[in-house]
C-alpha positions in Angstrom: -36.2 20.3 75.4 -33.4 21.5 77.7 -30.1 22.0 75.9 -28.4 19.8 78.6 -30.6 16.9 77.6 -29.9 17.5 73.9 -26.2 17.4 74.6 -26.5 14.2 76.7 -28.3 12.6 73.8 -25.6 13.7 71.4 -23.0 12.1 73.6 -25.0 8.9 73.8 -25.2 8.9 70.0 -21.5 9.3 69.7 -20.9 6.5 72.2 -23.2 4.3 70.1 -21.5 5.4 66.9 -25.0 6.5 65.6 -24.9 9.2 62.9 -27.2 12.1 63.6 -27.7 15.8 62.7 -28.1 18.7 65.0 -30.3 21.6 63.8 -30.0 24.9 65.6 -32.2 28.0 65.0 -29.7 30.9 64.5 -32.1 33.6 63.5 -35.9 34.2 63.6 -37.9 37.3 62.7 -41.6 37.9 62.4 -44.2 35.5 63.8 -42.7 32.0 63.7 -42.8 29.0 66.0 -39.0 28.8 66.0 -37.0 30.5 68.8 -33.3 31.4 68.4 -31.0 28.9 70.0 -33.6 26.0 69.9 -31.9 22.7 69.0 -33.2 19.5 67.6 -31.5 16.1 66.9 -32.5 14.3 63.8 -31.7 10.6 63.2 -31.2 8.8 59.9 -34.8 7.5 59.8 -36.2 11.0 60.3 -37.2 10.6 64.0 -36.1 13.4 66.3 -35.2 14.4 69.8 -36.3 18.0 70.8 -38.2 20.4 68.5 -37.8 23.7 66.7 -41.5 24.5 66.8 -43.2 21.7 65.0 -45.4 22.0 61.9 -44.3 21.9 58.3 -41.2 24.1 59.0 -39.9 21.3 61.3 -40.7 18.7 58.7 -38.8 20.6 56.0 -35.7 20.9 58.3 -35.9 17.2 59.1 -35.7 16.4 55.4 -32.7 18.7 55.0 -31.1 17.1 58.0 -31.4 13.6 56.6 -29.5 14.8 53.5 -26.9 16.4 55.7 -26.4 13.0 57.5 -26.1 11.3 54.2 -23.6 13.7 52.7 -21.7 14.6 55.9 -21.7 18.3 55.0 -23.3 21.0 57.2 -25.6 23.6 55.7 -27.6 26.7 56.4 -31.3 26.6 55.5 -33.2 29.9 55.2 -36.9 30.3 55.0 -38.3 33.7 53.9 -42.0 33.5 53.8 -45.1 35.5 52.8 -48.4 34.8 54.4 -49.3 32.0 52.0 -46.0 30.2 52.4 -46.2 30.8 56.1 -49.5 29.0 56.3 -48.0 26.0 54.5 -45.0 25.8 56.8 -47.1 26.3 60.0 -46.1 29.9 60.7 -48.7 32.4 61.9 -48.0 35.6 59.9 -45.0 35.0 57.9 -41.4 35.7 58.9 -37.9 34.5 58.3 -36.0 31.6 59.9 -32.5 30.4 59.5 -31.4 27.0 60.7 -27.9 25.7 60.8 -27.7 21.9 60.4 -24.5 20.0 61.2 -23.7 16.4 60.8 -22.6 14.7 64.1 -20.7 11.7 62.7 -17.7 10.0 64.2 -14.7 9.2 62.0 -15.1 5.9 60.2 -13.7 3.1 62.4 -11.5 0.3 61.2 -11.5 -2.7 63.5 -8.6 -5.1 62.8 -9.1 -8.6 64.2 -5.7 -10.0 64.6 -2.3 -8.3 65.3 0.1 -9.9 62.8 2.3 -8.3 60.2 -0.4 -7.4 57.7 -2.4 -5.8 60.6 0.6 -3.6 61.4 0.8 -2.1 57.9 -3.0 -1.8 57.7 -3.2 0.1 61.0 -0.6 2.6 59.7 -2.5 3.1 56.4 -5.8 3.4 58.1 -4.6 6.1 60.4 -3.2 8.1 57.4 -6.7 7.8 55.9 -8.3 9.3 59.0 -9.9 6.1 60.3 -10.2 5.5 64.1 -8.2 2.3 64.4 -9.0 -0.5 66.9 -6.8 -3.7 67.0 -8.0 -6.8 68.9 -5.9 -9.8 69.7 -5.5 -12.1 72.7 -1.7 -12.0 72.5 -0.1 -9.1 74.4 3.2 -9.8 72.7 1.5 -8.8 69.4 -1.2 -6.3 70.4 0.9 -3.7 72.1 1.8 0.0 71.6 5.3 -0.8 70.4 3.9 -2.7 67.4 0.8 -0.5 66.9 1.7 3.1 67.9 -1.0 4.4 65.5 -3.9 2.4 67.0 -6.5 4.5 68.9 -7.6 1.5 70.8 -5.7 -1.8 71.6 -7.8 -4.6 73.1 -5.9 -7.6 74.4 -8.5 -10.3 75.0 -10.2 -13.2 73.4 -11.6 -11.9 70.1 -14.9 -13.8 70.4 -15.5 -12.5 73.9 -14.8 -8.9 72.9 -17.1 -9.1 69.9 -20.0 -10.2 72.0 -20.5 -6.7 73.3 -18.6 -4.6 70.8 -20.7 -1.8 69.2 -20.6 -2.3 65.5 -22.3 0.4 63.4 -22.8 1.4 59.8 -19.6 3.4 60.2 -17.5 0.3 61.2 -15.1 -1.4 58.8 -14.0 -4.9 60.0 -11.0 -6.8 58.8 -10.4 -10.4 59.9 -6.7 -11.2 60.0 -6.3 -13.6 62.8 -3.6 -16.3 63.1 -5.6 -19.2 61.7 -8.6 -20.7 60.0 -10.3 -21.5 63.3 -10.0 -18.0 64.7 -11.1 -16.4 61.5 -14.3 -18.5 61.5 -15.0 -17.6 65.1 -14.6 -13.9 64.4 -16.8 -14.1 61.2 -19.5 -15.9 63.2 -19.7 -12.9 65.5 -19.8 -10.2 62.8 -21.3 -11.7 59.6 -24.8 -10.4 60.3 -23.8 -7.1 61.9 -24.5 -3.6 60.5 -20.8 -3.1 59.6 -20.2 -1.1 56.4 -17.5 -3.6 55.4 -16.4 -7.0 56.5 -13.2 -8.5 54.9 -11.6 -11.8 55.7 -8.2 -13.0 54.6 -7.6 -16.5 53.2 -7.4 -18.8 50.2 -10.6 -19.6 48.2 -10.6 -23.1 49.6 -10.4 -21.9 53.2 -13.1 -19.3 52.6 -15.4 -21.9 51.0 -14.9 -24.2 54.0 -15.7 -21.4 56.5 -18.8 -20.3 54.5 -20.1 -23.9 54.2 -19.7 -24.3 58.0 -21.6 -21.1 58.7 -24.4 -22.0 56.3 -24.7 -25.4 58.0 -25.0 -23.5 61.3 -27.9 -21.4 60.0 -26.2 -18.3 58.8 -28.2 -16.8 55.9 -26.6 -16.3 52.5 -27.5 -12.6 52.7 -25.0 -12.2 55.5 -22.2 -14.1 53.9 -22.7 -12.4 50.5 -21.5 -9.1 51.9 -18.2 -10.5 53.2 -15.2 -9.5 51.0 -13.2 -12.7 50.8 -10.5 -13.1 49.7 -10.0 -9.6 51.2 -8.6 -6.7 49.2 -8.4 -5.5 45.6 -6.4 -7.6 43.2 -3.3 -5.4 42.9 -0.8 -8.2 42.3 1.4 -8.0 45.4 1.8 -10.6 48.1 4.1 -9.0 50.8 2.4 -7.9 54.1 2.6 -4.3 53.1 1.2 -4.9 49.6 -1.7 -7.0 51.0 -2.5 -4.3 53.5 -2.5 -1.7 50.7 -5.0 -3.9 48.7 -7.2 -4.1 51.8 -7.1 -0.3 52.4 -7.8 0.4 48.8 -10.9 -1.9 48.8 -12.2 -0.2 52.0 -11.7 3.3 50.6 -13.6 2.2 47.5 -16.5 0.9 49.6 -16.4 3.9 51.9 -16.9 6.3 49.0 -19.5 4.2 47.4 -21.5 4.2 50.7 -21.3 8.0 50.9 -22.5 8.4 47.3 -25.5 6.1 47.5 
């Protein structure tokens, strides 16, 4: 496949927040199906775009690439083969091939729904923790660069409307901190069954029970609601906006590292 098409597909994956790996043949000697410079994109499920020559060599690289996606760490894979090994890996007369596999994964994204005081502190912490930060609120007086200088993306619009088309991936961490029970429920309805790595919602246990009961009555499966962290945050004991933001950030970091270790 043409390198330009490979790059276009990589850009598309980044736009869709889809984690992939890029395998590039950097050396090839002897009789092998792999040409230097050939590139192949590997997706989480093992499917590919492009090829490095096919056969069992390609299959071995795909398995390595899936591990690279999971760990987020690039690696070199070197195959030095005699005739017997070459036959197994689909090479004609043996040879050596080195492939560099790199993970193409965007920074984890924290989407903060609501632009109140807790959100301000959480956005600052998230940026320090290398998250790409998006804040969504329909109030320009709240969601603005003066209040959120750390935010990579500020969206001033109805939260429900924005979430209709917002691309939520397995690398997205959602925190629902809107200005009231009604808006929290509307936001949760939009994201509860998404692929988000984390969904947290602020509120008392009574409020959360009411919201969950309403969603169940509206047909939302328990499997979706069970993954919602509510009340949001680890129990650290504080109740100021900064302390609550810290408890949320701590919970997200805990989940983030658990995801990467599974």
